[in-house]
N, C-alpha and C positions, 0 to 999 in steps of 0.2 A: 813263248809269255814274256809279258813284259815286267819291271822289273821293278821293286815296288820302295824305292826308298823312304826313308820316316827323316833321315837327318843324311848328311853327307857321310858318302859312305858308308855308312848301315842299314841296313836293308832286309825288311822283313819276309823268310822263308820257310810260312809255317805252311799249316795242315786246316783242311775244313772241313769235317765232322758233321751234316748235314742229318745222320740218322741215329745220333746219339739219343737216347733217353733213357739215359737211366745211369747216376756217376752217384755211386757208394750210397743207392738210397735217395737221393735223392732226385726229383724229375725236374727232367733236360728236353723239355716240349718244344726248343725252339736251336737243340744242336748244342756244338761247341767250334773254335777250331785249338788247335796245338802251336801254340806259336814259338816257333825259334828266330834265332835274329843271326843275320852275319853282318861281320864289324869287318872291312877292309879298309888296307894299311900298310905298313909293309912287312907287318906277318895278318894272319889272317885268322880270324878268333869265328866262332860259330857258337853263339848259347842262347841254350838247353836243343834237345833237338822237338823229337814226333813221337807218339804213339807208335811201337807197333803194329803193321800195315799202314800206314802212309809213307814208310822212305823216300818209294816213288816220287811224291809228289813233292817233299822236300827237294828230291833231289832234281828236280822239274826248276826247281826256283830258285835253288843254290848254283845248277851249270852258269844260264845266263853271266853272271855275275863274276866268281871263280869257279878252276877246276877247283873238285871235290874235296882231290888230292892235295889238293897246295895250301887247305887248312892249318893250319898252326896248331891252338888250341880247341878244345873244346868244354866251353865253360858248362859247370854241371853245376845249376843252380838247389835243384833239389833230386834225387835218385829216385824216384815214383815214378811206375811206370807210363803214367799220359805224358810226362817231359823224358822218360830216359831208351823209352823201347824202339826207339829204331839205330840210337845210340853201338851196340854192337853193328852192324852197319855199315854204319858211317866210319865206324874204325876199321872196318875192313878198306874201305876204299882210302880213308885215310890213315895207312899203319903209325907215319912218324911224328901226327899229333899226341899232343900232351891233354889230358884228361883234371879238368881244374876244376876241387871239390872243396869244402870242410872236411877237417878231422872225420868228420862222424859218419858225412857223405861218400867220406874215401872208401869205413870200415862198413858200410850200406851194402857200396858196388857188388861186389859180388857175393854176394847174397841175392844178387840178380842174376849176373853175364858173370862168361868166362873170361874175364882182364886177362889173364896171361898174354904176356909182352904189349899190356898196356905202360906206357910211361903216366903215371900219376901223382898229377901236386896237389898239397895240400895247401888252405890259403888262411887268415884266419883275418877280420876284423883291421880295414887298415895299409893292410900287402893288395900290391898293381903292380898291372904285368904293362907294359911297353910293346904297346904295337907299331910306334913309329913317331905319328903325329898325335896319337890318341891311347886314352890308357884304364883302362879293366881296373877299379877299383872297386873292393870285395867291403862288403857288412854282412856279418852273419846273424840271423833272424831264426833260432830257435826259434821252434814248437809254430811258427808262423809257414805251413802250420806240422811241418817235421821237423824232430830234430836233426836234422842237418840242413834243415835250407839255410837259403842266402840268398842275399837280393847285388846286380852289381848296377856298379854309376859311372859314363861316362864324364867325369866335368868338363872337357872342351864341350862337347854339344847339352851338358846340361838334361842328360837322358839320361833316368832309371829304369833298369832293364831289371821288373820288381816280380816275376817267375807270380806264385800262388798270389802275391794279396795285385790288390785293386784286379780281379781282372772280372769275370763273368763268364756263362754258360750260356752260347750264341754263338749261331752262326752266320757267318753274315759275307757278301760278297767286298765288301766298306769292312774301311783296313781302322775309322777315327768314332772318338767316342758320339762325338761332335755331330756324324753323318746317322746317325741310329736313330729314334726316340724312346724315350722314357730306358734309355741308358743308366741312370742309377738307380730304377727302378730293379733289373734286371742285375749290376752291384750287391744290391741291399738283399737280393735271393739268396747271391750266391754268398755274401757274408754269412749272412743266416743259419744257413744248412750248413756250412764248411766252416766257419771262422769262428764263429760267437762262442764256443767255446774257449778260447784262445784271449776273450777280449781285454784281461788284466796283461798281457802279458805282449799284444798290442797296442793299445795305449806306451807301455816302457820303449817297445820296438820305434815310437813312430817320434819321443824324447830324446830314441838316441839318435834319431837318422837326423831329426832338424836341429842337436846337441853340434853336429859336426858342422852343424854352418852351408852343408852341399846347396847350390839352384840346382830347382827341380824346375824342365817348362815342358818334360814329355815324360810319361810312366805307359812302359811299354810291357804288361804283365802277357803271362803261358796260356790264357786265356784271354777271349771274346776279343775286347777293338781297345785301344789307343788313347790315353789321353792326350790330350795334349790345349795350349793356352789356358782360357778358364775356367777349360775340363781337369788341370791337375788341379789347382784350390778346390774344387768340388773335390772329386770325390779323397782331396786328403780333411776336409772337414764332414765328412759325412762318414770315413774310417774318426773321425775325434768324436761326435756324437757314438756312431753305435759299439766303439774302444769301452764309453765311459758312459754308457746305459741311458742317455738320453730316452724317452719315450715322451712317449705324446696324451693327448688327453683321449684314447681310444681301449675299450676290453672288447676281449675275444673273447665269443664263446664256441667252444666248442664240444661234439656231443655221436653219441649212436641212442639208438632209439630201438624197440621192437616191436612195439602196440600200440608207439604214439603217444608214452606218458612221456614221457622225459622230451623229448622235442613238445611240450603243453607247458613245461617248465622250463626248456630255456624258450620261448617264443615271449613268456612270462617275465623270466629275465630281461630279455631283452626290450621289453620294455620299460621295464625298470631303471635299467643302464639312460638309454635316453631323457626319460621321463629327469635322472638325477643330472641329465647336463652335458655324459663325457659319447662320442660318437657308437658305436659297437657293431662287432661282424661279428654274425655266424656263420655257425660249417657243421653241417654234417659230415661225420667222418664216413660216411659211406658215398656222399658222392664228388667228396672234393682232396685236392692231393695235396696232402700231411708236408712237400717244400712249402708250396706256397701259405698255408698256414702258418708256416715257423717264422715268417717272412713279414708277416703279419703283427705277430707275437713280437718282434723285432724292435719296436717302436710303438709298441703299447705300452698301458701301465696296469691292465690288467690281465689274466684269462682268467676266464671259469671252464669248468670241461664236467660233461654230465654224462652219465649213462646204466640203464638199467642196470637189476640185477641178473648173473644166471651164474650156476654151478655157484655159489656163494662169491659168487666175486664181479670185475668187470669183462664189459664184451671184449670180446679180445681184440678188434680194430678200436682199443681206446687205450686198450691193454700196450699193443706196438705201441699206438701215436708219444704216450709217455712216457716210453723208453727212451725213444727217439727223443722225446726234448730235453728227457735229465742227462741222454748225454752233451746238447747243448749248453746248459745252466745257463738261461738268460738272464741278465742281472736285473736286480730289484725288482723285479714282478707281483703285484699282492690279487692274492683269487681268490677259490670256493671251490666244493662239490657238490653236486647235483644226481639227485636221479629220482627212481621207483625203484616198489621193488614187491614181490609177493609174499610169498610165505614167510621169508628170511633176507633182509639184507645183506650188505658184504660190500655193495661198489664203490660206495660212499667214499665207507671206510680206507678202502683199497685206493681209490685216489688221493684220501689225501695227504695219506701218505705216500703217496708216487707223490708228490708235490711239493712239500716237505722235502724232497729228498734231495728234488730240483735246486731249490733253494728257495721256494717264494712264496710271499708270509700268506698263511690260510688263516682269512675270517671262517666262521662259528660254517661245517656245512648244511646242506640240505636234505632228509627222505623224506619220501611221500610213499604211503602207499601203496598197492594199485593203479586206479586214476586220479589223475591230481581235482582235487573239488575248486571251490570258487576259495575257501579259508587259506587253500595247498598257493592258492597260482598266487594269491596276498601276498605268499609269506615265502614265494621266490622275486615277486618283488621289492618287497623291506630285503631279502637280502643282495640286492642287488645293492640297492643303496649302500647296507652300508660296507660293501667292498668299495664302493663309489667314496663314499666318506673315508675310510683305511688308507684307501690309497691316493689323495687329498693330503692325508693328516701323514703319510712320509713324505712329503714333496716336501710340508712346511718348515 
């Protein structure tokens, strides 16, 4: 097997999961990778491992570089099982290796694995380990996206081994971001569905890393492609924008429909948004993946959600989507609720409540009884204009 050397003495030894289609409820139609890295010097470190079931693939990539039993350190940047699932098997083969983790990581590892006999050493921001000519430097990044997270930096190579930050869920035989088309979109989808909730902390973490004055010319995450050359600046700029809530003049209309009435309202709102000068993207929840919609919401100013009333509440698919959205708490959005009803309303009120809990600034919602007529459709277009005005006013 060919060695994949990303820097002198630093090798990618991860695994490719072509078949993964769901990650934490986030659709992954392109699969993913579980990236691990060998740093070979006078001493040898394995940075991260791979998901359980992929150990053999990891081992097959390590063995051409070094005997796994000769590994001196196993760096656990994050204890989640997609990164540490193969750790017990690694420690069986390399029982004398020292496991390196944050204090929180050391607390959490025994909750997953029988760590009896393992030597576990804790590190904090600023701590280093010398491997010979290369140095491993550690920066704690709590809640990016678990309390135990850290990143590992190799100053001699200007290489940041960033774990869950800057990743993407994509399987590929390529290793570098510049070799894969549309990679920033994949990174945005990943950020929106996994990290968006932690945007304020990500802003602080970026400031901390930059404030340390470290030079970075390669970022090697634990999922997806490796960023190098100009791609490093591209992904850092993208994270600055996403974490600060930067958005564009786009509205996202999300809806479910029973007999087509709410869909007619969505179409009228769509046209109203176009007439108001914003771009619009429309998603029927019965036909669209939530993770794709969330990715679009990341960079949009507006979100409108529609549902017919069923059993005095909203359609189940709308309720599920709003629960997912509320957990991610997108920043700085303006929106509204709309929908049709029969005997009694309920959906629009419920949607409004969920949007407000999410942090969306809600413009007056709109309910229509049974099938919308011409006046109702005109009111939908008027609502669209009000939401666009509110979004523009908020920007001033």
